[in-house]
PDB file with one MODEL, atoms N, CA, C and O in Angstrom:
MODEL        1
ATOM      1  N   UNK A   1      40.398 -19.525 -14.179  1.00  0.00           N
ATOM      2  CA  UNK A   1      39.675 -18.772 -15.019  1.00  0.00           C
ATOM      3  C   UNK A   1      39.427 -18.027 -14.063  1.00  0.00           C
ATOM      4  O   UNK A   1      39.910 -18.128 -12.935  1.00  0.00           O
ATOM      5  N   UNK A   2      38.277 -16.825 -14.626  1.00  0.00           N
ATOM      6  CA  UNK A   2      38.394 -15.008 -14.891  1.00  0.00           C
ATOM      7  C   UNK A   2      37.468 -14.539 -13.824  1.00  0.00           C
ATOM      8  O   UNK A   2      36.499 -15.294 -13.747  1.00  0.00           O
ATOM      9  N   UNK A   3      37.432 -13.611 -13.023  1.00  0.00           N
ATOM     10  CA  UNK A   3      36.355 -13.044 -11.654  1.00  0.00           C
ATOM     11  C   UNK A   3      35.350 -12.445 -12.117  1.00  0.00           C
ATOM     12  O   UNK A   3      35.350 -11.551 -12.964  1.00  0.00           O
ATOM     13  N   UNK A   4      34.500 -12.896 -11.601  1.00  0.00           N
ATOM     14  CA  UNK A   4      32.921 -12.100 -12.074  1.00  0.00           C
ATOM     15  C   UNK A   4      32.365 -12.664 -13.124  1.00  0.00           C
ATOM     16  O   UNK A   4      31.267 -13.204 -12.987  1.00  0.00           O
ATOM     17  N   UNK A   5      33.004 -12.648 -14.353  1.00  0.00           N
ATOM     18  CA  UNK A   5      32.582 -14.112 -15.049  1.00  0.00           C
ATOM     19  C   UNK A   5      30.419 -13.286 -15.912  1.00  0.00           C
ATOM     20  O   UNK A   5      29.766 -13.838 -16.797  1.00  0.00           O
ATOM     21  N   UNK A   6      30.083 -12.137 -15.250  1.00  0.00           N
ATOM     22  CA  UNK A   6      28.984 -12.090 -15.109  1.00  0.00           C
ATOM     23  C   UNK A   6      28.445 -12.013 -16.912  1.00  0.00           C
ATOM     24  O   UNK A   6      27.227 -12.093 -17.074  1.00  0.00           O
ATOM     25  N   UNK A   7      29.185 -11.888 -17.991  1.00  0.00           N
ATOM     26  CA  UNK A   7      28.653 -12.127 -19.279  1.00  0.00           C
ATOM     27  C   UNK A   7      28.361 -13.981 -19.853  1.00  0.00           C
ATOM     28  O   UNK A   7      27.808 -14.576 -20.777  1.00  0.00           O
ATOM     29  N   UNK A   8      29.105 -14.273 -18.669  1.00  0.00           N
ATOM     30  CA  UNK A   8      29.517 -16.049 -18.604  1.00  0.00           C
ATOM     31  C   UNK A   8      28.069 -16.451 -17.836  1.00  0.00           C
ATOM     32  O   UNK A   8      27.807 -17.620 -18.123  1.00  0.00           O
ATOM     33  N   UNK A   9      27.418 -16.078 -17.276  1.00  0.00           N
ATOM     34  CA  UNK A   9      26.837 -16.850 -16.160  1.00  0.00           C
ATOM     35  C   UNK A   9      25.435 -16.735 -17.047  1.00  0.00           C
ATOM     36  O   UNK A   9      24.891 -15.806 -17.644  1.00  0.00           O
ATOM     37  N   UNK A  10      25.138 -18.066 -16.847  1.00  0.00           N
ATOM     38  CA  UNK A  10      23.258 -18.437 -17.564  1.00  0.00           C
ATOM     39  C   UNK A  10      22.772 -19.665 -16.760  1.00  0.00           C
ATOM     40  O   UNK A  10      23.212 -20.814 -16.709  1.00  0.00           O
ATOM     41  N   UNK A  11      21.487 -18.925 -16.008  1.00  0.00           N
ATOM     42  CA  UNK A  11      20.212 -19.511 -15.741  1.00  0.00           C
ATOM     43  C   UNK A  11      20.410 -21.224 -16.280  1.00  0.00           C
ATOM     44  O   UNK A  11      20.842 -22.063 -15.490  1.00  0.00           O
ATOM     45  N   UNK A  12      20.123 -21.496 -17.362  1.00  0.00           N
ATOM     46  CA  UNK A  12      20.519 -22.847 -18.078  1.00  0.00           C
ATOM     47  C   UNK A  12      21.789 -23.436 -17.427  1.00  0.00           C
ATOM     48  O   UNK A  12      21.754 -24.664 -17.343  1.00  0.00           O
ATOM     49  N   UNK A  13      22.770 -22.913 -17.002  1.00  0.00           N
ATOM     50  CA  UNK A  13      23.361 -23.355 -16.495  1.00  0.00           C
ATOM     51  C   UNK A  13      23.291 -23.945 -15.614  1.00  0.00           C
ATOM     52  O   UNK A  13      23.469 -25.163 -15.659  1.00  0.00           O
ATOM     53  N   UNK A  14      22.951 -23.174 -14.278  1.00  0.00           N
ATOM     54  CA  UNK A  14      22.673 -23.643 -12.924  1.00  0.00           C
ATOM     55  C   UNK A  14      21.872 -24.460 -12.924  1.00  0.00           C
ATOM     56  O   UNK A  14      21.827 -24.965 -11.802  1.00  0.00           O
ATOM     57  N   UNK A  15      21.089 -24.951 -13.675  1.00  0.00           N
ATOM     58  CA  UNK A  15      19.573 -26.034 -13.302  1.00  0.00           C
ATOM     59  C   UNK A  15      20.635 -27.545 -13.841  1.00  0.00           C
ATOM     60  O   UNK A  15      20.206 -28.698 -13.793  1.00  0.00           O
ATOM     61  N   UNK A  16      21.823 -27.222 -14.251  1.00  0.00           N
ATOM     62  CA  UNK A  16      21.817 -28.736 -14.745  1.00  0.00           C
ATOM     63  C   UNK A  16      23.008 -29.017 -13.149  1.00  0.00           C
ATOM     64  O   UNK A  16      23.473 -30.097 -12.786  1.00  0.00           O
ATOM     65  N   UNK A  17      23.226 -27.567 -12.455  1.00  0.00           N
ATOM     66  CA  UNK A  17      24.772 -28.111 -11.913  1.00  0.00           C
ATOM     67  C   UNK A  17      24.350 -28.668 -10.354  1.00  0.00           C
ATOM     68  O   UNK A  17      23.450 -27.941  -9.933  1.00  0.00           O
ATOM     69  N   UNK A  18      24.635 -29.500  -9.575  1.00  0.00           N
ATOM     70  CA  UNK A  18      24.676 -30.224  -8.694  1.00  0.00           C
ATOM     71  C   UNK A  18      24.534 -29.265  -7.650  1.00  0.00           C
ATOM     72  O   UNK A  18      23.850 -29.544  -6.665  1.00  0.00           O
ATOM     73  N   UNK A  19      25.146 -28.086  -7.768  1.00  0.00           N
ATOM     74  CA  UNK A  19      24.882 -27.791  -6.457  1.00  0.00           C
ATOM     75  C   UNK A  19      24.082 -26.004  -6.633  1.00  0.00           C
ATOM     76  O   UNK A  19      24.701 -25.048  -6.165  1.00  0.00           O
ATOM     77  N   UNK A  20      22.871 -25.812  -7.255  1.00  0.00           N
ATOM     78  CA  UNK A  20      21.938 -25.247  -7.316  1.00  0.00           C
ATOM     79  C   UNK A  20      20.887 -24.666  -6.935  1.00  0.00           C
ATOM     80  O   UNK A  20      19.929 -24.044  -7.393  1.00  0.00           O
ATOM     81  N   UNK A  21      21.732 -25.388  -5.014  1.00  0.00           N
ATOM     82  CA  UNK A  21      20.128 -24.887  -4.153  1.00  0.00           C
ATOM     83  C   UNK A  21      21.186 -23.687  -3.380  1.00  0.00           C
ATOM     84  O   UNK A  21      20.743 -22.916  -2.529  1.00  0.00           O
ATOM     85  N   UNK A  22      22.356 -23.679  -3.742  1.00  0.00           N
ATOM     86  CA  UNK A  22      23.881 -22.674  -2.777  1.00  0.00           C
ATOM     87  C   UNK A  22      23.111 -21.328  -4.071  1.00  0.00           C
ATOM     88  O   UNK A  22      23.258 -20.215  -3.565  1.00  0.00           O
ATOM     89  N   UNK A  23      22.495 -21.240  -5.294  1.00  0.00           N
ATOM     90  CA  UNK A  23      22.646 -19.645  -5.957  1.00  0.00           C
ATOM     91  C   UNK A  23      21.120 -18.801  -5.616  1.00  0.00           C
ATOM     92  O   UNK A  23      20.031 -19.322  -5.858  1.00  0.00           O
ATOM     93  N   UNK A  24      21.227 -17.846  -5.201  1.00  0.00           N
ATOM     94  CA  UNK A  24      20.153 -16.911  -4.672  1.00  0.00           C
ATOM     95  C   UNK A  24      19.313 -16.551  -6.200  1.00  0.00           C
ATOM     96  O   UNK A  24      19.703 -15.937  -7.193  1.00  0.00           O
ATOM     97  N   UNK A  25      17.629 -17.419  -5.800  1.00  0.00           N
ATOM     98  CA  UNK A  25      17.478 -16.927  -7.296  1.00  0.00           C
ATOM     99  C   UNK A  25      16.957 -18.799  -7.486  1.00  0.00           C
ATOM    100  O   UNK A  25      16.137 -18.611  -8.385  1.00  0.00           O
ATOM    101  N   UNK A  26      16.937 -19.456  -7.383  1.00  0.00           N
ATOM    102  CA  UNK A  26      17.343 -20.737  -8.124  1.00  0.00           C
ATOM    103  C   UNK A  26      16.241 -21.239  -8.289  1.00  0.00           C
ATOM    104  O   UNK A  26      16.232 -22.172  -9.092  1.00  0.00           O
ATOM    105  N   UNK A  27      15.128 -20.928  -7.750  1.00  0.00           N
ATOM    106  CA  UNK A  27      13.853 -21.743  -7.096  1.00  0.00           C
ATOM    107  C   UNK A  27      12.396 -21.642  -8.327  1.00  0.00           C
ATOM    108  O   UNK A  27      11.499 -22.353  -8.780  1.00  0.00           O
ATOM    109  N   UNK A  28      13.290 -19.358  -8.500  1.00  0.00           N
ATOM    110  CA  UNK A  28      13.106 -19.130  -9.917  1.00  0.00           C
ATOM    111  C   UNK A  28      13.106 -19.466 -11.147  1.00  0.00           C
ATOM    112  O   UNK A  28      12.350 -19.934 -11.999  1.00  0.00           O
ATOM    113  N   UNK A  29      14.580 -18.959 -10.960  1.00  0.00           N
ATOM    114  CA  UNK A  29      15.401 -18.597 -12.136  1.00  0.00           C
ATOM    115  C   UNK A  29      15.338 -19.495 -12.388  1.00  0.00           C
ATOM    116  O   UNK A  29      14.521 -19.615 -13.301  1.00  0.00           O
ATOM    117  N   UNK A  30      15.997 -20.863 -11.953  1.00  0.00           N
ATOM    118  CA  UNK A  30      16.480 -22.054 -12.571  1.00  0.00           C
ATOM    119  C   UNK A  30      15.688 -23.019 -12.699  1.00  0.00           C
ATOM    120  O   UNK A  30      16.254 -23.955 -13.265  1.00  0.00           O
ATOM    121  N   UNK A  31      14.426 -23.275 -12.382  1.00  0.00           N
ATOM    122  CA  UNK A  31      13.163 -23.830 -11.684  1.00  0.00           C
ATOM    123  C   UNK A  31      13.586 -25.151 -12.570  1.00  0.00           C
ATOM    124  O   UNK A  31      14.088 -24.967 -13.679  1.00  0.00           O
ATOM    125  N   UNK A  32      13.382 -26.456 -12.082  1.00  0.00           N
ATOM    126  CA  UNK A  32      13.055 -27.573 -12.707  1.00  0.00           C
ATOM    127  C   UNK A  32      12.504 -28.522 -11.878  1.00  0.00           C
ATOM    128  O   UNK A  32      12.731 -28.292 -10.690  1.00  0.00           O
ATOM    129  N   UNK A  33      12.011 -29.274 -12.047  1.00  0.00           N
ATOM    130  CA  UNK A  33      11.358 -30.617 -11.800  1.00  0.00           C
ATOM    131  C   UNK A  33       9.905 -30.272 -12.688  1.00  0.00           C
ATOM    132  O   UNK A  33      10.028 -29.621 -13.726  1.00  0.00           O
ATOM    133  N   UNK A  34       8.040 -30.890 -12.096  1.00  0.00           N
ATOM    134  CA  UNK A  34       7.233 -31.255 -12.405  1.00  0.00           C
ATOM    135  C   UNK A  34       6.501 -29.937 -11.846  1.00  0.00           C
ATOM    136  O   UNK A  34       5.469 -29.615 -12.435  1.00  0.00           O
ATOM    137  N   UNK A  35       6.913 -29.172 -10.807  1.00  0.00           N
ATOM    138  CA  UNK A  35       6.008 -28.551  -9.730  1.00  0.00           C
ATOM    139  C   UNK A  35       5.535 -27.427 -10.592  1.00  0.00           C
ATOM    140  O   UNK A  35       4.376 -27.020 -10.661  1.00  0.00           O
ATOM    141  N   UNK A  36       7.101 -26.747 -11.571  1.00  0.00           N
ATOM    142  CA  UNK A  36       6.511 -25.734 -12.147  1.00  0.00           C
ATOM    143  C   UNK A  36       6.663 -25.103 -13.810  1.00  0.00           C
ATOM    144  O   UNK A  36       6.928 -24.062 -14.411  1.00  0.00           O
ATOM    145  N   UNK A  37       6.248 -26.700 -14.075  1.00  0.00           N
ATOM    146  CA  UNK A  37       5.041 -26.756 -15.230  1.00  0.00           C
ATOM    147  C   UNK A  37       3.589 -26.017 -14.841  1.00  0.00           C
ATOM    148  O   UNK A  37       2.874 -26.060 -13.840  1.00  0.00           O
ATOM    149  N   UNK A  38       3.488 -25.183 -16.370  1.00  0.00           N
ATOM    150  CA  UNK A  38       2.293 -24.569 -16.236  1.00  0.00           C
ATOM    151  C   UNK A  38       2.353 -23.419 -15.381  1.00  0.00           C
ATOM    152  O   UNK A  38       1.301 -22.780 -15.360  1.00  0.00           O
ATOM    153  N   UNK A  39       3.286 -22.975 -14.669  1.00  0.00           N
ATOM    154  CA  UNK A  39       2.871 -22.360 -13.702  1.00  0.00           C
ATOM    155  C   UNK A  39       3.389 -20.134 -13.820  1.00  0.00           C
ATOM    156  O   UNK A  39       4.306 -19.327 -13.972  1.00  0.00           O
ATOM    157  N   UNK A  40       3.025 -20.175 -13.765  1.00  0.00           N
ATOM    158  CA  UNK A  40       3.098 -18.169 -13.795  1.00  0.00           C
ATOM    159  C   UNK A  40       4.643 -17.968 -12.328  1.00  0.00           C
ATOM    160  O   UNK A  40       4.377 -17.365 -11.288  1.00  0.00           O
ATOM    161  N   UNK A  41       5.427 -18.298 -12.455  1.00  0.00           N
ATOM    162  CA  UNK A  41       6.661 -17.824 -11.841  1.00  0.00           C
ATOM    163  C   UNK A  41       6.956 -16.202 -11.353  1.00  0.00           C
ATOM    164  O   UNK A  41       7.560 -15.596 -10.468  1.00  0.00           O
ATOM    165  N   UNK A  42       6.415 -16.032 -12.114  1.00  0.00           N
ATOM    166  CA  UNK A  42       6.694 -14.670 -12.126  1.00  0.00           C
ATOM    167  C   UNK A  42       5.976 -13.260 -11.934  1.00  0.00           C
ATOM    168  O   UNK A  42       6.214 -12.081 -12.194  1.00  0.00           O
ATOM    169  N   UNK A  43       4.464 -14.394 -11.043  1.00  0.00           N
ATOM    170  CA  UNK A  43       3.804 -13.291 -10.771  1.00  0.00           C
ATOM    171  C   UNK A  43       3.127 -12.328 -10.238  1.00  0.00           C
ATOM    172  O   UNK A  43       2.006 -11.848 -10.405  1.00  0.00           O
ATOM    173  N   UNK A  44       4.221 -12.088  -9.409  1.00  0.00           N
ATOM    174  CA  UNK A  44       5.125 -11.153  -8.623  1.00  0.00           C
ATOM    175  C   UNK A  44       5.158  -9.474  -9.047  1.00  0.00           C
ATOM    176  O   UNK A  44       4.960  -8.426  -8.432  1.00  0.00           O
ATOM    177  N   UNK A  45       5.453  -9.772 -10.178  1.00  0.00           N
ATOM    178  CA  UNK A  45       6.869  -8.767 -10.793  1.00  0.00           C
ATOM    179  C   UNK A  45       5.373  -8.014 -12.425  1.00  0.00           C
ATOM    180  O   UNK A  45       5.479  -7.032 -13.160  1.00  0.00           O
ATOM    181  N   UNK A  46       4.054  -9.240 -12.310  1.00  0.00           N
ATOM    182  CA  UNK A  46       3.813  -8.424 -13.521  1.00  0.00           C
ATOM    183  C   UNK A  46       3.006  -7.255 -12.984  1.00  0.00           C
ATOM    184  O   UNK A  46       2.675  -6.981 -11.831  1.00  0.00           O
ATOM    185  N   UNK A  47       2.755  -6.566 -14.285  1.00  0.00           N
ATOM    186  CA  UNK A  47       1.742  -5.308 -14.829  1.00  0.00           C
ATOM    187  C   UNK A  47       0.067  -5.595 -13.712  1.00  0.00           C
ATOM    188  O   UNK A  47      -0.878  -6.338 -13.980  1.00  0.00           O
ATOM    189  N   UNK A  48       0.311  -4.422 -12.127  1.00  0.00           N
ATOM    190  CA  UNK A  48      -0.796  -4.798 -11.722  1.00  0.00           C
ATOM    191  C   UNK A  48      -2.179  -3.706 -11.571  1.00  0.00           C
ATOM    192  O   UNK A  48      -2.936  -3.551 -10.612  1.00  0.00           O
ATOM    193  N   UNK A  49      -2.162  -2.904 -13.190  1.00  0.00           N
ATOM    194  CA  UNK A  49      -2.460  -1.784 -13.098  1.00  0.00           C
ATOM    195  C   UNK A  49      -4.444  -2.587 -14.193  1.00  0.00           C
ATOM    196  O   UNK A  49      -4.681  -2.984 -15.334  1.00  0.00           O
ATOM    197  N   UNK A  50      -5.081  -2.447 -13.207  1.00  0.00           N
ATOM    198  CA  UNK A  50      -6.562  -2.830 -13.954  1.00  0.00           C
ATOM    199  C   UNK A  50      -6.727  -4.599 -13.300  1.00  0.00           C
ATOM    200  O   UNK A  50      -7.609  -5.316 -13.774  1.00  0.00           O
ATOM    201  N   UNK A  51      -6.255  -4.864 -12.753  1.00  0.00           N
ATOM    202  CA  UNK A  51      -5.995  -6.093 -11.991  1.00  0.00           C
ATOM    203  C   UNK A  51      -6.265  -6.007  -9.933  1.00  0.00           C
ATOM    204  O   UNK A  51      -5.401  -6.166  -9.070  1.00  0.00           O
ATOM    205  N   UNK A  52      -7.203  -5.817  -9.818  1.00  0.00           N
ATOM    206  CA  UNK A  52      -7.643  -5.384  -7.746  1.00  0.00           C
ATOM    207  C   UNK A  52      -8.148  -6.616  -7.607  1.00  0.00           C
ATOM    208  O   UNK A  52      -7.950  -7.602  -8.317  1.00  0.00           O
ATOM    209  N   UNK A  53      -8.917  -6.482  -6.495  1.00  0.00           N
ATOM    210  CA  UNK A  53      -9.640  -7.596  -5.760  1.00  0.00           C
ATOM    211  C   UNK A  53     -10.706  -8.018  -6.282  1.00  0.00           C
ATOM    212  O   UNK A  53     -11.741  -7.354  -6.218  1.00  0.00           O
ATOM    213  N   UNK A  54     -10.605  -9.866  -7.235  1.00  0.00           N
ATOM    214  CA  UNK A  54     -11.917 -10.247  -7.553  1.00  0.00           C
ATOM    215  C   UNK A  54     -11.988  -9.384  -9.052  1.00  0.00           C
ATOM    216  O   UNK A  54     -12.987  -9.208  -9.749  1.00  0.00           O
ATOM    217  N   UNK A  55     -11.145  -9.101  -9.201  1.00  0.00           N
ATOM    218  CA  UNK A  55     -11.407  -8.480 -10.794  1.00  0.00           C
ATOM    219  C   UNK A  55     -12.104  -6.639 -10.681  1.00  0.00           C
ATOM    220  O   UNK A  55     -12.489  -6.000 -11.661  1.00  0.00           O
ATOM    221  N   UNK A  56     -12.098  -6.180  -9.371  1.00  0.00           N
ATOM    222  CA  UNK A  56     -12.343  -4.782  -9.630  1.00  0.00           C
ATOM    223  C   UNK A  56     -11.284  -3.793  -9.686  1.00  0.00           C
ATOM    224  O   UNK A  56     -10.280  -3.834  -8.976  1.00  0.00           O
ATOM    225  N   UNK A  57     -11.551  -2.861 -10.594  1.00  0.00           N
ATOM    226  CA  UNK A  57     -10.049  -1.840 -10.862  1.00  0.00           C
ATOM    227  C   UNK A  57      -9.989  -1.758  -9.522  1.00  0.00           C
ATOM    228  O   UNK A  57     -10.566  -2.365  -8.620  1.00  0.00           O
ATOM    229  N   UNK A  58      -8.721  -0.398  -9.570  1.00  0.00           N
ATOM    230  CA  UNK A  58      -7.884   0.533  -8.441  1.00  0.00           C
ATOM    231  C   UNK A  58      -8.991   1.089  -8.248  1.00  0.00           C
ATOM    232  O   UNK A  58      -9.840   1.215  -7.365  1.00  0.00           O
ATOM    233  N   UNK A  59      -8.727   1.474  -9.563  1.00  0.00           N
ATOM    234  CA  UNK A  59      -9.934   3.236  -9.228  1.00  0.00           C
ATOM    235  C   UNK A  59     -11.517   2.763  -8.588  1.00  0.00           C
ATOM    236  O   UNK A  59     -12.127   3.501  -7.814  1.00  0.00           O
ATOM    237  N   UNK A  60     -11.926   1.742  -8.936  1.00  0.00           N
ATOM    238  CA  UNK A  60     -12.924   1.854  -7.966  1.00  0.00           C
ATOM    239  C   UNK A  60     -13.149   1.041  -7.228  1.00  0.00           C
ATOM    240  O   UNK A  60     -14.175   0.361  -7.226  1.00  0.00           O
ATOM    241  N   UNK A  61     -11.902   0.927  -6.187  1.00  0.00           N
ATOM    242  CA  UNK A  61     -11.630   0.263  -5.406  1.00  0.00           C
ATOM    243  C   UNK A  61     -11.638   1.799  -4.242  1.00  0.00           C
ATOM    244  O   UNK A  61     -12.333   1.857  -3.228  1.00  0.00           O
ATOM    245  N   UNK A  62     -10.623   2.998  -4.757  1.00  0.00           N
ATOM    246  CA  UNK A  62     -10.140   4.178  -4.556  1.00  0.00           C
ATOM    247  C   UNK A  62     -11.717   4.631  -3.947  1.00  0.00           C
ATOM    248  O   UNK A  62     -11.830   4.867  -2.744  1.00  0.00           O
ATOM    249  N   UNK A  63     -13.330   4.767  -5.197  1.00  0.00           N
ATOM    250  CA  UNK A  63     -13.896   5.329  -5.115  1.00  0.00           C
ATOM    251  C   UNK A  63     -15.092   5.108  -4.340  1.00  0.00           C
ATOM    252  O   UNK A  63     -16.003   5.899  -4.095  1.00  0.00           O
ATOM    253  N   UNK A  64     -14.900   3.556  -3.895  1.00  0.00           N
ATOM    254  CA  UNK A  64     -15.385   2.766  -2.148  1.00  0.00           C
ATOM    255  C   UNK A  64     -15.003   3.063  -1.206  1.00  0.00           C
ATOM    256  O   UNK A  64     -15.721   3.292  -0.233  1.00  0.00           O
ATOM    257  N   UNK A  65     -13.383   3.174  -1.223  1.00  0.00           N
ATOM    258  CA  UNK A  65     -13.024   3.803  -0.002  1.00  0.00           C
ATOM    259  C   UNK A  65     -13.176   5.545   0.131  1.00  0.00           C
ATOM    260  O   UNK A  65     -13.320   6.111   1.215  1.00  0.00           O
ATOM    261  N   UNK A  66     -13.147   5.872  -0.483  1.00  0.00           N
ATOM    262  CA  UNK A  66     -13.323   7.312  -0.072  1.00  0.00           C
ATOM    263  C   UNK A  66     -15.052   7.231   0.232  1.00  0.00           C
ATOM    264  O   UNK A  66     -15.263   8.248   0.894  1.00  0.00           O
ATOM    265  N   UNK A  67     -16.113   6.644   0.091  1.00  0.00           N
ATOM    266  CA  UNK A  67     -17.116   6.619   0.063  1.00  0.00           C
ATOM    267  C   UNK A  67     -17.560   6.339   1.449  1.00  0.00           C
ATOM    268  O   UNK A  67     -18.221   6.982   2.265  1.00  0.00           O
ATOM    269  N   UNK A  68     -17.073   5.350   1.456  1.00  0.00           N
ATOM    270  CA  UNK A  68     -16.703   4.644   3.733  1.00  0.00           C
ATOM    271  C   UNK A  68     -16.680   5.101   3.816  1.00  0.00           C
ATOM    272  O   UNK A  68     -17.705   5.584   4.296  1.00  0.00           O
ATOM    273  N   UNK A  69     -14.930   6.514   3.443  1.00  0.00           N
ATOM    274  CA  UNK A  69     -13.976   7.580   4.893  1.00  0.00           C
ATOM    275  C   UNK A  69     -15.699   8.403   4.668  1.00  0.00           C
ATOM    276  O   UNK A  69     -16.359   8.474   5.705  1.00  0.00           O
ATOM    277  N   UNK A  70     -16.387   9.011   3.302  1.00  0.00           N
ATOM    278  CA  UNK A  70     -16.974   9.943   3.994  1.00  0.00           C
ATOM    279  C   UNK A  70     -18.112   9.335   5.155  1.00  0.00           C
ATOM    280  O   UNK A  70     -17.685   9.259   6.307  1.00  0.00           O
ATOM    281  N   UNK A  71     -19.000   9.065   4.996  1.00  0.00           N
ATOM    282  CA  UNK A  71     -19.764   8.103   5.135  1.00  0.00           C
ATOM    283  C   UNK A  71     -19.464   7.540   7.099  1.00  0.00           C
ATOM    284  O   UNK A  71     -20.264   7.751   8.011  1.00  0.00           O
ATOM    285  N   UNK A  72     -18.552   7.064   7.185  1.00  0.00           N
ATOM    286  CA  UNK A  72     -18.271   7.259   8.089  1.00  0.00           C
ATOM    287  C   UNK A  72     -17.918   8.907   9.244  1.00  0.00           C
ATOM    288  O   UNK A  72     -18.654   9.307  10.146  1.00  0.00           O
ATOM    289  N   UNK A  73     -16.811   9.434   8.860  1.00  0.00           N
ATOM    290  CA  UNK A  73     -16.749  11.494   8.958  1.00  0.00           C
ATOM    291  C   UNK A  73     -17.956  11.466   9.373  1.00  0.00           C
ATOM    292  O   UNK A  73     -18.270  11.594  10.556  1.00  0.00           O
ATOM    293  N   UNK A  74     -18.940  11.252   8.199  1.00  0.00           N
ATOM    294  CA  UNK A  74     -20.284  11.352   8.865  1.00  0.00           C
ATOM    295  C   UNK A  74     -21.188  11.528   9.793  1.00  0.00           C
ATOM    296  O   UNK A  74     -21.820  12.513  10.175  1.00  0.00           O
ATOM    297  N   UNK A  75     -21.133   9.605  10.330  1.00  0.00           N
ATOM    298  CA  UNK A  75     -21.653   9.223  11.549  1.00  0.00           C
ATOM    299  C   UNK A  75     -21.008   9.852  12.788  1.00  0.00           C
ATOM    300  O   UNK A  75     -21.464  10.072  13.910  1.00  0.00           O
ATOM    301  N   UNK A  76     -19.545  10.122  12.120  1.00  0.00           N
ATOM    302  CA  UNK A  76     -18.872  10.414  14.226  1.00  0.00           C
ATOM    303  C   UNK A  76     -19.546  12.078  13.701  1.00  0.00           C
ATOM    304  O   UNK A  76     -19.773  12.516  14.829  1.00  0.00           O
ATOM    305  N   UNK A  77     -19.748  12.602  13.259  1.00  0.00           N
ATOM    306  CA  UNK A  77     -19.762  14.546  13.723  1.00  0.00           C
ATOM    307  C   UNK A  77     -21.197  14.481  14.127  1.00  0.00           C
ATOM    308  O   UNK A  77     -21.648  15.467  14.709  1.00  0.00           O
ATOM    309  N   UNK A  78     -22.251  13.109  13.827  1.00  0.00           N
ATOM    310  CA  UNK A  78     -23.654  12.759  14.274  1.00  0.00           C
ATOM    311  C   UNK A  78     -23.276  12.480  15.769  1.00  0.00           C
ATOM    312  O   UNK A  78     -23.657  13.005  16.815  1.00  0.00           O
ATOM    313  N   UNK A  79     -22.311  11.373  15.476  1.00  0.00           N
ATOM    314  CA  UNK A  79     -22.365  11.025  16.900  1.00  0.00           C
ATOM    315  C   UNK A  79     -21.908  12.139  17.833  1.00  0.00           C
ATOM    316  O   UNK A  79     -22.497  12.063  18.911  1.00  0.00           O
ATOM    317  N   UNK A  80     -20.800  13.436  17.738  1.00  0.00           N
ATOM    318  CA  UNK A  80     -20.531  13.744  18.300  1.00  0.00           C
ATOM    319  C   UNK A  80     -21.093  15.342  18.733  1.00  0.00           C
ATOM    320  O   UNK A  80     -20.408  16.190  19.305  1.00  0.00           O
ATOM    321  N   UNK A  81     -22.294  15.472  18.366  1.00  0.00           N
ATOM    322  CA  UNK A  81     -23.245  16.243  17.876  1.00  0.00           C
ATOM    323  C   UNK A  81     -21.999  17.809  17.510  1.00  0.00           C
ATOM    324  O   UNK A  81     -21.726  18.857  18.096  1.00  0.00           O
ATOM    325  N   UNK A  82     -21.579  17.147  16.269  1.00  0.00           N
ATOM    326  CA  UNK A  82     -21.114  18.319  15.349  1.00  0.00           C
ATOM    327  C   UNK A  82     -21.983  18.535  14.033  1.00  0.00           C
ATOM    328  O   UNK A  82     -22.068  19.653  13.525  1.00  0.00           O
ATOM    329  N   UNK A  83     -22.691  17.305  13.446  1.00  0.00           N
ATOM    330  CA  UNK A  83     -23.576  18.078  12.413  1.00  0.00           C
ATOM    331  C   UNK A  83     -25.194  17.490  12.701  1.00  0.00           C
ATOM    332  O   UNK A  83     -25.411  16.509  13.411  1.00  0.00           O
ATOM    333  N   UNK A  84     -26.000  18.087  12.181  1.00  0.00           N
ATOM    334  CA  UNK A  84     -27.725  17.921  12.869  1.00  0.00           C
ATOM    335  C   UNK A  84     -27.513  16.333  12.072  1.00  0.00           C
ATOM    336  O   UNK A  84     -26.649  16.155  11.214  1.00  0.00           O
ATOM    337  N   UNK A  85     -28.411  15.320  12.510  1.00  0.00           N
ATOM    338  CA  UNK A  85     -28.195  13.788  11.996  1.00  0.00           C
ATOM    339  C   UNK A  85     -29.285  14.268  11.334  1.00  0.00           C
ATOM    340  O   UNK A  85     -30.035  15.219  11.549  1.00  0.00           O
ATOM    341  N   UNK A  86     -29.191  12.774   9.822  1.00  0.00           N
ATOM    342  CA  UNK A  86     -29.638  13.210   8.270  1.00  0.00           C
ATOM    343  C   UNK A  86     -31.466  13.080   8.813  1.00  0.00           C
ATOM    344  O   UNK A  86     -31.774  13.507   9.926  1.00  0.00           O
ATOM    345  N   UNK A  87     -32.011  12.761   8.338  1.00  0.00           N
ATOM    346  CA  UNK A  87     -32.960  12.201   7.848  1.00  0.00           C
ATOM    347  C   UNK A  87     -33.217  10.762   7.562  1.00  0.00           C
ATOM    348  O   UNK A  87     -32.666  10.351   6.541  1.00  0.00           O
ATOM    349  N   UNK A  88     -33.869   9.977   8.176  1.00  0.00           N
ATOM    350  CA  UNK A  88     -34.006   8.433   6.835  1.00  0.00           C
ATOM    351  C   UNK A  88     -34.533   8.707   6.068  1.00  0.00           C
ATOM    352  O   UNK A  88     -35.590   9.336   6.113  1.00  0.00           O
ATOM    353  N   UNK A  89     -33.875   8.262   4.956  1.00  0.00           N
ATOM    354  CA  UNK A  89     -34.088   7.975   3.291  1.00  0.00           C
ATOM    355  C   UNK A  89     -35.137   7.342   3.555  1.00  0.00           C
ATOM    356  O   UNK A  89     -35.083   6.402   4.347  1.00  0.00           O
ATOM    357  N   UNK A  90     -36.675   7.820   2.776  1.00  0.00           N
ATOM    358  CA  UNK A  90     -37.472   6.679   2.120  1.00  0.00           C
ATOM    359  C   UNK A  90     -37.917   5.565   1.844  1.00  0.00           C
ATOM    360  O   UNK A  90     -37.760   5.190   0.682  1.00  0.00           O
ATOM    361  N   UNK A  91     -38.590   4.699   2.769  1.00  0.00           N
ATOM    362  CA  UNK A  91     -38.222   3.620   1.371  1.00  0.00           C
ATOM    363  C   UNK A  91     -39.269   3.137   0.781  1.00  0.00           C
ATOM    364  O   UNK A  91     -40.295   3.417   1.401  1.00  0.00           O
ATOM    365  N   UNK A  92     -39.513   2.270  -0.557  1.00  0.00           N
ATOM    366  CA  UNK A  92     -39.909   2.149  -1.429  1.00  0.00           C
ATOM    367  C   UNK A  92     -39.736   2.794  -2.831  1.00  0.00           C
ATOM    368  O   UNK A  92     -38.841   2.601  -3.653  1.00  0.00           O
ATOM    369  N   UNK A  93     -41.346   4.004  -2.927  1.00  0.00           N
ATOM    370  CA  UNK A  93     -40.974   5.158  -4.047  1.00  0.00           C
ATOM    371  C   UNK A  93     -41.829   4.803  -4.479  1.00  0.00           C
ATOM    372  O   UNK A  93     -42.233   5.288  -5.536  1.00  0.00           O
TER     373      UNK A  93
ENDMDL
END
């Protein structure tokens, strides 16, 4: 045989191998059985742009984090006496 054989390696051959459990990545790259049917086994490598938590985009989450951070800083400054307390906003209209 040849040493290495990178060009000869195929994951399809691993699927049929009796020692397939000894290959690193066999559960994803050479999956066999019913459990993997219809599943996205490479979900962790997919593009994450625009797909945040609950369908909220990353830019919306960053804007919300920035608003919360600014609010917390204002509250901390008021508690320490560094900033004048804000007037409560009028209720109603």
